[in-house]
N, C-alpha and C positions, 0 to 999 in steps of 0.2 A: 020869160020863165028864168029864174036865177039859176047862178052857175052850181049851189050846192043841189038843187032840184034836178037840174040837168045831168049831171055828173056825180054821182053818190057813189061812196066808197067802193064798190065793187064793179064800176065802171069808169075806168082811167080814160081821160079826154085824148086825142092823138095830138100832135104838135100844131095839124090844121085844125082841129076842132078847137082848140085855145086861141089860135091867130082869129079864125072865124068870128068867135064870140067875142073877143077884143074889138077885131075891127079899126083896127089903127096902126099906121106905118110904123108909127113909132116902137111897137112892138117888137117888129121884124128887126130894125135898126138895134134895139139893144142887143138883142139876141146874137147878131151879126158880131159887134161890137167885142161881145164876152166870149163867143167861141173863137174868134180870130185873135184877139189879142192876149187872150188867157189859154189858149189851147185846150179849154174844158167842154163837156157835155153837161146840157142840164140833167138833173134829177127830177124824177116827180114822187111827188110826197102828197097825201091825204091827211089834213090837219082836221082836228076835233076842237081846236081852239075856239072860245068863244069870239075873239076879236076878229078873225077873219077865216072861217070855218071853209073846208072845200080842199080840191086839187090846188098846188101852187109848184113853181118850178124852181129849185134850186140852182144856184152855182157855187161852185166851192173850190178852190186850189188850195194843193198841198194841206188838205185837211181843214182849211181856214174857209170860212162865207164870206163870199164877196155879196151877194144880195140873195133873197128869195122875192118870188113875182107872183103879185096875185093877179089874175083874170078879173075884170069889171067889163060890164058891156060898155063900150066905146072907149074904155082906157083900162091903164092898170095899176097896181099898185106895185112900188120897190120897197123893201124892206133894208135897209142899209143901217148896219151897227157902228156907232162911230165908239170905238173904245178908249180907253187912256192915252193907246199908243197913237192913234190920229187926232187926239184932241187938240194940239198946239195946231198941227196942219189944217187940220177944219177951221178953225179960228183965221187963220191967216187966206184962206180962200173965201171965207165966207162974204167981203166983200163984192166977190164975182157972181155971185151965185142970183138966181131969180128971188123977186120979194116972198114970193109964197113959200121958197125953200127956207129963205133967211129967218121968216117969221116961225117955221115949222122948228128950225135948230132952237131960237131961240126960247120957244115954249115946251121943248123937249126936256122931262127932266132927266137926270141920270138916273139909272138904275142899277146897283151894284157895278158903278165904274163906267157904265156905258149909256150912250143915248140910243134908242131904238126909234128909228125915223122911219113912218110908214109914210111914204112921198107919192103922192096921186099924181101920176105921169101923164099929164095931159097936153102939154105943150113941148114943142122943141128944146125951148129953153131950160125947161123943169128937165126933160131927157138930158140935156148936157151937164146940168147939177147932177144927177145920178151917175153919170159915168165919172165926173170928179171925184165924188165921193167914194165911190167902188175903188178907184185908183190911189185912195188914202189907205184903204184896206189893204191892197197889193200893187206894187208899182207894175207897168208893164215894161217887159223886158224888150228893149230893142237892140236890133241885131246891126253895128254898124260895119258896113264893109271894111276892110283893111286899106289905109291909106299908100300910098305908091310915092 
């Protein structure tokens, strides 16, 4: 059964429902990365967007979107927007990215000054790309202990 049929607008899935539907350790890893490094909690919303309808999981920090995650059977899609502020840095890291992500970036047209990357997270390498791209949106603050 597909995601939209399982969880219509009046039946919000739990985090466990989502993890069970996706059934991939990459899901838990990305959620842990986002919550631990950005000190954010996910928000859940229902989209009627024709491109990817149904319940999704959004992560925002200081009013700025980090990414939106869409459950799929066996994997998930991560929407990461590369805006004009991130474009130069995205070009610098592009050689480090998985071939799939590179091709996606190259084929994504800019709309209103941003590239909307719908990344199918199916491998560890692609997951690492998503983490890199999210960090372009908002840097991770590291706490360095004072040196004596």
